[in-house]
C-alpha positions, 0 to 999 in steps of 0.5 A: 551859198553866199546868196543863200546865207545872205537871203536867209539872215539879212531879211525874212525868207519869201517863204517866212513872209508868205506863212506869216501872211497866211497866219494873219488872214481869216484862212489862218485863223482856223490853224491859230485856234487849233493850236491855241486849243491844243496848247490849252489841252497841254497846259491843263494836263501838266498843271493838273499832273503837277498839282495831283502829285502835290507839286503846287502850281498855278495856271500860266497865262501867256506862256508854255512853261509851268513852274511847279513848287518842289518844296515838299521834297526838300531838295534844292531846285539844282538837286531835284533837276539833276536827280530827276534827270538821272533817275527818270531822264526827265529834264526840267529847268531849276527855278533859281536859274531865274533868279532867287525867287525861283528857289524851290521851283522847277520849270517845265515846257509843255511845248511838246507832244501830248504823250510825251507830257503824259510819259514825263508825268508818269515818270515824275510820279515814280520820282515823287514816290521815292523822294516826295 
């Protein structure tokens, strides 16, 4: 077990090195492009969903998080996140966890399945009908 531990934390495992090499060759380009397109599809879904619900949200560039405004609810970021979790079982990070300028916002990741984002938006719509 000591050898396994040593080789997995002290240097990049051989399989990881092989995967990195494959990703950097023309063979890997196809997979990188497929994943880029899939993240773009998820980004459009979540940003459009937030904006449709009246939660103003700008287009993220280079991240897989969206940062919509919750101003129309009148709730603090903490209250919004906790109530959404309690009432609809949707987790978002309060914006003020990222500093004072994050107050009035929440952060949502779109690094999950498209269908899960759709379901989260459906639940968020119910929540916003009650609170927005």
